[in-house]
A tleap script that builds the chain and sets N, CA, C and O, in Angstrom:
source leaprc.protein.ff14SB
mol = sequence {
  NMET ARG LEU ALA ILE GLY THR ALA ALA SER
  LEU LEU VAL ILE GLY LEU LEU GLY SER ALA
  ALA TRP ALA ASP CYS LYS ILE ASP ASN LYS
  ASP ASP LYS ASP TYR LYS VAL SER TYR GLY
  ASN VAL GLY SER SER SER SER THR GLU THR
  THR ILE ASN HIE ASN THR SER ASN ASN GLN
  THR THR SER GLY ASP ILE GLU ILE LYS VAL
  GLU GLY VAL GLY THR ILE LYS ALA GLY ASN
  ASP ASP ARG VAL ILE ILE LYS ASP GLY LYS
  LEU THR LYS GLU LYS CGLN
}
set mol.1.N position { 6.062 13.460 -39.286 }
set mol.1.CA position { 5.469 14.222 -38.211 }
set mol.1.C position { 4.270 13.483 -37.608 }
set mol.1.O position { 4.118 13.400 -36.389 }
set mol.2.N position { 3.420 12.946 -38.499 }
set mol.2.CA position { 2.254 12.193 -38.018 }
set mol.2.C position { 2.688 10.974 -37.217 }
set mol.2.O position { 2.080 10.645 -36.198 }
set mol.3.N position { 3.738 10.307 -37.677 }
set mol.3.CA position { 4.239 9.130 -36.976 }
set mol.3.C position { 4.739 9.514 -35.595 }
set mol.3.O position { 4.484 8.802 -34.624 }
set mol.4.N position { 5.442 10.621 -35.497 }
set mol.4.CA position { 5.962 11.069 -34.198 }
set mol.4.C position { 4.828 11.392 -33.239 }
set mol.4.O position { 4.901 11.038 -32.062 }
set mol.5.N position { 3.789 12.052 -33.711 }
set mol.5.CA position { 2.645 12.391 -32.862 }
set mol.5.C position { 1.910 11.131 -32.435 }
set mol.5.O position { 1.527 10.996 -31.273 }
set mol.6.N position { 1.714 10.212 -33.368 }
set mol.6.CA position { 1.049 8.947 -33.053 }
set mol.6.C position { 1.830 8.134 -32.048 }
set mol.6.O position { 1.251 7.560 -31.126 }
set mol.7.N position { 3.141 8.078 -32.213 }
set mol.7.CA position { 3.992 7.339 -31.283 }
set mol.7.C position { 3.950 7.974 -29.901 }
set mol.7.O position { 3.841 7.269 -28.898 }
set mol.8.N position { 4.036 9.300 -29.838 }
set mol.8.CA position { 3.983 10.008 -28.555 }
set mol.8.C position { 2.655 9.755 -27.850 }
set mol.8.O position { 2.631 9.538 -26.639 }
set mol.9.N position { 1.550 9.781 -28.595 }
set mol.9.CA position { 0.233 9.538 -28.015 }
set mol.9.C position { 0.133 8.111 -27.484 }
set mol.9.O position { -0.422 7.885 -26.409 }
set mol.10.N position { 0.667 7.152 -28.235 }
set mol.10.CA position { 0.647 5.755 -27.797 }
set mol.10.C position { 1.447 5.562 -26.519 }
set mol.10.O position { 1.005 4.870 -25.603 }
set mol.11.N position { 2.625 6.173 -26.456 }
set mol.11.CA position { 3.455 6.064 -25.259 }
set mol.11.C position { 2.786 6.702 -24.053 }
set mol.11.O position { 2.902 6.189 -22.941 }
set mol.12.N position { 2.089 7.811 -24.255 }
set mol.12.CA position { 1.369 8.458 -23.168 }
set mol.12.C position { 0.277 7.546 -22.627 }
set mol.12.O position { 0.136 7.405 -21.412 }
set mol.13.N position { -0.495 6.926 -23.513 }
set mol.13.CA position { -1.562 6.015 -23.095 }
set mol.13.C position { -0.982 4.829 -22.341 }
set mol.13.O position { -1.510 4.444 -21.298 }
set mol.14.N position { 0.085 4.250 -22.845 }
set mol.14.CA position { 0.721 3.109 -22.177 }
set mol.14.C position { 1.223 3.530 -20.802 }
set mol.14.O position { 1.060 2.793 -19.829 }
set mol.15.N position { 1.825 4.694 -20.716 }
set mol.15.CA position { 2.317 5.193 -19.434 }
set mol.15.C position { 1.201 5.403 -18.433 }
set mol.15.O position { 1.352 5.063 -17.259 }
set mol.16.N position { 0.090 5.954 -18.872 }
set mol.16.CA position { -1.043 6.183 -17.983 }
set mol.16.C position { -1.658 4.873 -17.519 }
set mol.16.O position { -2.005 4.730 -16.347 }
set mol.17.N position { -1.793 3.924 -18.422 }
set mol.17.CA position { -2.345 2.625 -18.039 }
set mol.17.C position { -1.422 1.897 -17.084 }
set mol.17.O position { -1.882 1.280 -16.123 }
set mol.18.N position { -0.131 1.963 -17.337 }
set mol.18.CA position { 0.843 1.309 -16.471 }
set mol.18.C position { 0.859 1.907 -15.086 }
set mol.18.O position { 0.960 1.174 -14.102 }
set mol.19.N position { 0.761 3.217 -14.982 }
set mol.19.CA position { 0.797 3.852 -13.671 }
set mol.19.C position { -0.504 3.653 -12.904 }
set mol.19.O position { -0.505 3.697 -11.674 }
set mol.20.N position { -1.596 3.439 -13.602 }
set mol.20.CA position { -2.872 3.242 -12.929 }
set mol.20.C position { -2.926 1.896 -12.215 }
set mol.20.O position { -3.748 1.710 -11.318 }
set mol.21.N position { -2.071 0.963 -12.594 }
set mol.21.CA position { -2.076 -0.352 -11.976 }
set mol.21.C position { -1.425 -0.345 -10.597 }
set mol.21.O position { -1.592 -1.299 -9.837 }
set mol.22.N position { -0.694 0.699 -10.263 }
set mol.22.CA position { 0.002 0.778 -8.983 }
set mol.22.C position { -0.616 1.878 -8.133 }
set mol.22.O position { -0.964 2.943 -8.644 }
set mol.23.N position { -0.749 1.627 -6.863 }
set mol.23.CA position { -1.273 2.633 -5.948 }
set mol.23.C position { -0.669 2.396 -4.570 }
set mol.23.O position { 0.004 1.392 -4.337 }
set mol.24.N position { -0.912 3.316 -3.678 }
set mol.24.CA position { -0.370 3.212 -2.333 }
set mol.24.C position { -1.426 2.748 -1.346 }
set mol.24.O position { -2.595 3.126 -1.425 }
set mol.25.N position { -0.980 1.919 -0.418 }
set mol.25.CA position { -1.762 1.562 0.756 }
set mol.25.C position { -1.033 2.225 1.919 }
set mol.25.O position { 0.150 1.966 2.144 }
set mol.26.N position { -1.722 3.058 2.640 }
set mol.26.CA position { -1.094 3.817 3.724 }
set mol.26.C position { -1.436 3.181 5.064 }
set mol.26.O position { -2.566 2.745 5.284 }
set mol.27.N position { -0.456 3.133 5.954 }
set mol.27.CA position { -0.706 2.652 7.306 }
set mol.27.C position { -0.329 3.764 8.280 }
set mol.27.O position { 0.787 4.282 8.255 }
set mol.28.N position { -1.276 4.117 9.131 }
set mol.28.CA position { -1.085 5.155 10.144 }
set mol.28.C position { -1.028 4.506 11.517 }
set mol.28.O position { -1.943 3.782 11.908 }
set mol.29.N position { 0.044 4.767 12.244 }
set mol.29.CA position { 0.163 4.296 13.618 }
set mol.29.C position { -0.158 5.465 14.537 }
set mol.29.O position { 0.664 6.363 14.718 }
set mol.30.N position { -1.336 5.454 15.108 }
set mol.30.CA position { -1.757 6.527 15.994 }
set mol.30.C position { -1.525 6.186 17.463 }
set mol.30.O position { -1.900 6.949 18.353 }
set mol.31.N position { -0.909 5.045 17.707 }
set mol.31.CA position { -0.572 4.649 19.073 }
set mol.31.C position { 0.768 5.244 19.498 }
set mol.31.O position { 1.548 5.710 18.667 }
set mol.32.N position { 1.014 5.219 20.785 }
set mol.32.CA position { 2.285 5.699 21.336 }
set mol.32.C position { 3.312 4.577 21.429 }
set mol.32.O position { 4.227 4.637 22.251 }
set mol.33.N position { 3.166 3.562 20.596 }
set mol.33.CA position { 4.015 2.377 20.629 }
set mol.33.C position { 4.483 2.060 19.212 }
set mol.33.O position { 3.724 2.225 18.257 }
set mol.34.N position { 5.735 1.604 19.067 }
set mol.34.CA position { 6.241 1.133 17.783 }
set mol.34.C position { 5.770 -0.304 17.561 }
set mol.34.O position { 5.615 -1.063 18.518 }
set mol.35.N position { 5.542 -0.679 16.291 }
set mol.35.CA position { 5.085 -2.028 15.955 }
set mol.35.C position { 5.920 -2.608 14.826 }
set mol.35.O position { 6.345 -1.889 13.922 }
set mol.36.N position { 6.154 -3.932 14.887 }
set mol.36.CA position { 6.733 -4.647 13.756 }
set mol.36.C position { 5.584 -4.979 12.811 }
set mol.36.O position { 4.539 -5.475 13.232 }
set mol.37.N position { 5.797 -4.694 11.519 }
set mol.37.CA position { 4.756 -4.886 10.515 }
set mol.37.C position { 5.319 -5.710 9.370 }
set mol.37.O position { 6.455 -5.494 8.947 }
set mol.38.N position { 4.530 -6.654 8.865 }
set mol.38.CA position { 4.914 -7.369 7.648 }
set mol.38.C position { 3.818 -7.192 6.616 }
set mol.38.O position { 2.627 -7.287 6.915 }
set mol.39.N position { 4.261 -6.927 5.372 }
set mol.39.CA position { 3.364 -6.745 4.233 }
set mol.39.C position { 3.591 -7.907 3.280 }
set mol.39.O position { 4.736 -8.245 2.982 }
set mol.40.N position { 2.524 -8.519 2.800 }
set mol.40.CA position { 2.649 -9.577 1.811 }
set mol.40.C position { 1.514 -9.514 0.820 }
set mol.40.O position { 0.374 -9.242 1.196 }
set mol.41.N position { 1.810 -9.762 -0.447 }
set mol.41.CA position { 0.745 -9.822 -1.450 }
set mol.41.C position { -0.130 -11.031 -1.174 }
set mol.41.O position { 0.372 -12.118 -0.891 }
set mol.42.N position { -1.429 -10.842 -1.255 }
set mol.42.CA position { -2.368 -11.936 -1.027 }
set mol.42.C position { -2.101 -13.019 -2.065 }
set mol.42.O position { -2.032 -12.729 -3.259 }
set mol.43.N position { -1.950 -14.259 -1.620 }
set mol.43.CA position { -1.678 -15.374 -2.515 }
set mol.43.C position { -0.199 -15.609 -2.774 }
set mol.43.O position { 0.159 -16.498 -3.546 }
set mol.44.N position { 0.657 -14.830 -2.144 }
set mol.44.CA position { 2.100 -14.975 -2.329 }
set mol.44.C position { 2.737 -15.344 -0.991 }
set mol.44.O position { 2.237 -14.971 0.070 }
set mol.45.N position { 3.837 -16.074 -1.054 }
set mol.45.CA position { 4.510 -16.459 0.180 }
set mol.45.C position { 5.563 -15.443 0.600 }
set mol.45.O position { 6.093 -15.536 1.708 }
set mol.46.N position { 5.878 -14.478 -0.253 }
set mol.46.CA position { 6.901 -13.492 0.102 }
set mol.46.C position { 6.278 -12.335 0.875 }
set mol.46.O position { 5.107 -12.005 0.692 }
set mol.47.N position { 7.085 -11.728 1.741 }
set mol.47.CA position { 6.605 -10.582 2.508 }
set mol.47.C position { 7.769 -9.655 2.831 }
set mol.47.O position { 8.935 -10.034 2.720 }
set mol.48.N position { 7.438 -8.450 3.227 }
set mol.48.CA position { 8.416 -7.451 3.617 }
set mol.48.C position { 8.145 -7.076 5.060 }
set mol.48.O position { 7.006 -6.794 5.432 }
set mol.49.N position { 9.196 -7.071 5.879 }
set mol.49.CA position { 9.030 -6.701 7.280 }
set mol.49.C position { 9.673 -5.360 7.549 }
set mol.49.O position { 10.724 -5.036 6.996 }
set mol.50.N position { 9.032 -4.584 8.404 }
set mol.50.CA position { 9.546 -3.277 8.780 }
set mol.50.C position { 9.004 -2.919 10.158 }
set mol.50.O position { 8.204 -3.658 10.731 }
set mol.51.N position { 9.440 -1.798 10.675 }
set mol.51.CA position { 8.902 -1.268 11.927 }
set mol.51.C position { 8.233 0.061 11.625 }
set mol.51.O position { 8.793 0.905 10.926 }
set mol.52.N position { 7.043 0.238 12.152 }
set mol.52.CA position { 6.383 1.536 12.043 }
set mol.52.C position { 6.447 2.182 13.422 }
set mol.52.O position { 5.948 1.642 14.410 }
set mol.53.N position { 7.070 3.341 13.457 }
set mol.53.CA position { 7.243 4.046 14.717 }
set mol.53.C position { 5.928 4.645 15.197 }
set mol.53.O position { 4.990 4.831 14.422 }
set mol.54.N position { 5.883 4.938 16.468 }
set mol.54.CA position { 4.664 5.506 17.059 }
set mol.54.C position { 4.344 6.872 16.441 }
set mol.54.O position { 5.230 7.669 16.134 }
set mol.55.N position { 3.060 7.099 16.277 }
set mol.55.CA position { 2.538 8.371 15.744 }
set mol.55.C position { 3.154 8.762 14.398 }
set mol.55.O position { 3.458 9.932 14.168 }
set mol.56.N position { 3.335 7.779 13.511 }
set mol.56.CA position { 3.861 8.041 12.173 }
set mol.56.C position { 3.016 7.310 11.135 }
set mol.56.O position { 2.109 6.549 11.473 }
set mol.57.N position { 3.333 7.558 9.863 }
set mol.57.CA position { 2.659 6.899 8.742 }
set mol.57.C position { 3.690 6.223 7.858 }
set mol.57.O position { 4.865 6.590 7.857 }
set mol.58.N position { 3.233 5.229 7.104 }
set mol.58.CA position { 4.089 4.485 6.192 }
set mol.58.C position { 3.262 4.156 4.956 }
set mol.58.O position { 2.086 3.810 5.077 }
set mol.59.N position { 3.855 4.258 3.772 }
set mol.59.CA position { 3.175 3.888 2.528 }
set mol.59.C position { 3.743 2.591 1.994 }
set mol.59.O position { 4.950 2.355 2.054 }
set mol.60.N position { 2.870 1.758 1.476 }
set mol.60.CA position { 3.281 0.516 0.830 }
set mol.60.C position { 2.701 0.527 -0.574 }
set mol.60.O position { 1.481 0.521 -0.737 }
set mol.61.N position { 3.559 0.545 -1.594 }
set mol.61.CA position { 3.084 0.523 -2.972 }
set mol.61.C position { 2.633 -0.895 -3.304 }
set mol.61.O position { 3.328 -1.869 -3.016 }
set mol.62.N position { 1.454 -0.986 -3.917 }
set mol.62.CA position { 0.866 -2.292 -4.186 }
set mol.62.C position { 0.165 -2.291 -5.542 }
set mol.62.O position { -0.299 -1.255 -6.016 }
set mol.63.N position { 0.100 -3.447 -6.143 }
set mol.63.CA position { -0.639 -3.581 -7.396 }
set mol.63.C position { -1.925 -4.375 -7.190 }
set mol.63.O position { -2.629 -4.692 -8.148 }
set mol.64.N position { -2.218 -4.686 -5.955 }
set mol.64.CA position { -3.419 -5.449 -5.652 }
set mol.64.C position { -3.599 -5.543 -4.158 }
set mol.64.O position { -3.081 -4.713 -3.411 }
set mol.65.N position { -4.330 -6.549 -3.716 }
set mol.65.CA position { -4.566 -6.706 -2.288 }
set mol.65.C position { -3.314 -7.200 -1.574 }
set mol.65.O position { -2.575 -8.043 -2.083 }
set mol.66.N position { -3.097 -6.652 -0.383 }
set mol.66.CA position { -1.993 -7.095 0.451 }
set mol.66.C position { -2.523 -7.454 1.830 }
set mol.66.O position { -3.578 -6.983 2.256 }
set mol.67.N position { -1.770 -8.292 2.506 }
set mol.67.CA position { -2.095 -8.658 3.873 }
set mol.67.C position { -1.089 -7.967 4.778 }
set mol.67.O position { 0.121 -8.089 4.582 }
set mol.68.N position { -1.586 -7.249 5.758 }
set mol.68.CA position { -0.738 -6.516 6.686 }
set mol.68.C position { -0.857 -7.171 8.049 }
set mol.68.O position { -1.947 -7.266 8.613 }
set mol.69.N position { 0.283 -7.626 8.577 }
set mol.69.CA position { 0.313 -8.241 9.902 }
set mol.69.C position { 1.047 -7.295 10.842 }
set mol.69.O position { 2.204 -6.943 10.610 }
set mol.70.N position { 0.368 -6.893 11.890 }
set mol.70.CA position { 0.959 -6.018 12.895 }
set mol.70.C position { 1.150 -6.852 14.152 }
set mol.70.O position { 0.183 -7.327 14.747 }
set mol.71.N position { 2.409 -7.026 14.552 }
set mol.71.CA position { 2.735 -7.887 15.688 }
set mol.71.C position { 2.038 -7.397 16.956 }
set mol.71.O position { 2.145 -6.230 17.333 }
set mol.72.N position { 1.326 -8.312 17.599 }
set mol.72.CA position { 0.629 -7.995 18.834 }
set mol.72.C position { -0.725 -7.333 18.646 }
set mol.72.O position { -1.435 -7.073 19.618 }
set mol.73.N position { -1.088 -7.059 17.388 }
set mol.73.CA position { -2.365 -6.381 17.119 }
set mol.73.C position { -3.279 -7.260 16.285 }
set mol.73.O position { -4.411 -7.529 16.687 }
set mol.74.N position { -2.799 -7.718 15.113 }
set mol.74.CA position { -3.619 -8.557 14.259 }
set mol.74.C position { -3.244 -8.445 12.803 }
set mol.74.O position { -2.194 -7.904 12.455 }
set mol.75.N position { -4.119 -8.967 11.949 }
set mol.75.CA position { -3.913 -9.008 10.500 }
set mol.75.C position { -5.123 -8.404 9.813 }
set mol.75.O position { -6.261 -8.579 10.248 }
set mol.76.N position { -4.852 -7.683 8.720 }
set mol.76.CA position { -5.935 -7.082 7.943 }
set mol.76.C position { -5.546 -7.107 6.476 }
set mol.76.O position { -4.370 -6.956 6.145 }
set mol.77.N position { -6.522 -7.297 5.590 }
set mol.77.CA position { -6.293 -7.224 4.149 }
set mol.77.C position { -6.659 -5.834 3.667 }
set mol.77.O position { -7.678 -5.270 4.066 }
set mol.78.N position { -5.816 -5.292 2.805 }
set mol.78.CA position { -6.053 -3.953 2.276 }
set mol.78.C position { -5.678 -3.929 0.804 }
set mol.78.O position { -4.939 -4.791 0.330 }
set mol.79.N position { -6.182 -2.954 0.094 }
set mol.79.CA position { -5.909 -2.846 -1.333 }
set mol.79.C position { -5.500 -1.446 -1.716 }
set mol.79.O position { -5.179 -0.612 -0.870 }
set mol.80.N position { -5.521 -1.211 -3.006 }
set mol.80.CA position { -5.137 0.086 -3.542 }
set mol.80.C position { -5.943 1.196 -2.894 }
set mol.80.O position { -7.161 1.094 -2.751 }
set mol.81.N position { -5.261 2.239 -2.511 }
set mol.81.CA position { -5.870 3.438 -1.946 }
set mol.81.C position { -6.587 3.222 -0.617 }
set mol.81.O position { -7.442 4.024 -0.239 }
set mol.82.N position { -6.247 2.145 0.096 }
set mol.82.CA position { -6.779 1.953 1.441 }
set mol.82.C position { -5.844 2.600 2.453 }
set mol.82.O position { -4.646 2.744 2.213 }
set mol.83.N position { -6.405 2.979 3.567 }
set mol.83.CA position { -5.629 3.489 4.692 }
set mol.83.C position { -5.919 2.564 5.877 }
set mol.83.O position { -7.069 2.416 6.290 }
set mol.84.N position { -4.880 1.952 6.410 }
set mol.84.CA position { -5.005 1.097 7.583 }
set mol.84.C position { -4.563 1.910 8.785 }
set mol.84.O position { -3.522 2.567 8.755 }
set mol.85.N position { -5.355 1.862 9.836 }
set mol.85.CA position { -5.080 2.666 11.026 }
set mol.85.C position { -4.884 1.752 12.228 }
set mol.85.O position { -5.706 0.881 12.511 }
set mol.86.N position { -3.771 1.972 12.929 }
set mol.86.CA position { -3.540 1.312 14.211 }
set mol.86.C position { -3.882 2.350 15.272 }
set mol.86.O position { -3.252 3.405 15.354 }
set mol.87.N position { -4.881 2.038 16.076 }
set mol.87.CA position { -5.278 2.965 17.133 }
set mol.87.C position { -5.828 2.168 18.307 }
set mol.87.O position { -6.681 1.298 18.137 }
set mol.88.N position { -5.335 2.471 19.486 }
set mol.88.CA position { -5.758 1.788 20.704 }
set mol.88.C position { -5.565 0.277 20.603 }
set mol.88.O position { -6.363 -0.497 21.130 }
set mol.89.N position { -4.485 -0.136 19.913 }
set mol.89.CA position { -4.164 -1.547 19.788 }
set mol.89.C position { -5.075 -2.322 18.863 }
set mol.89.O position { -5.136 -3.549 18.946 }
set mol.90.N position { -5.792 -1.628 17.971 }
set mol.90.CA position { -6.715 -2.276 17.040 }
set mol.90.C position { -6.445 -1.801 15.624 }
set mol.90.O position { -5.914 -0.710 15.415 }
set mol.91.N position { -6.818 -2.637 14.641 }
set mol.91.CA position { -6.664 -2.298 13.223 }
set mol.91.C position { -8.018 -1.963 12.616 }
set mol.91.O position { -8.999 -2.677 12.827 }
set mol.92.N position { -8.063 -0.869 11.858 }
set mol.92.CA position { -9.237 -0.526 11.070 }
set mol.92.C position { -8.780 -0.131 9.680 }
set mol.92.O position { -7.592 0.093 9.451 }
set mol.93.N position { -9.716 -0.045 8.759 }
set mol.93.CA position { -9.381 0.280 7.369 }
set mol.93.C position { -10.415 1.253 6.815 }
set mol.93.O position { -11.607 1.150 7.104 }
set mol.94.N position { -9.926 2.208 6.005 }
set mol.94.CA position { -10.816 3.139 5.313 }
set mol.94.C position { -10.175 3.516 3.986 }
set mol.94.O position { -8.985 3.280 3.776 }
set mol.95.N position { -10.962 4.102 3.095 }
set mol.95.CA position { -10.424 4.572 1.814 }
set mol.95.C position { -9.705 5.887 2.033 }
set mol.95.O position { -10.128 6.702 2.852 }
set mol.96.N position { -8.594 6.101 1.286 }
set mol.96.CA position { -7.837 7.353 1.381 }
set mol.96.C position { -8.577 8.468 0.688 }
set mol.96.O position { -8.099 9.602 0.660 }
savepdb mol mol.pdb
quit
């Protein structure tokens, strides 16, 4: 019984630590225009491309800093729990 409780407690701690390493970076497009967006981990050559529609939001799960490139607008670095906002053709960042 003690072993089962100890094992369960250990698995819970590992699960909590593992989940704390991942968080969302949210991007809000408040413009009336759709944009092509690419997300890439800082220091990595790989990236993901997508389109964010006008007046919508998109979440990008990240384990660290990412670089967000919005075609025709610019590039911004963001991290865990950041919110990137496209508004009036400009990029800004704030904490969620």
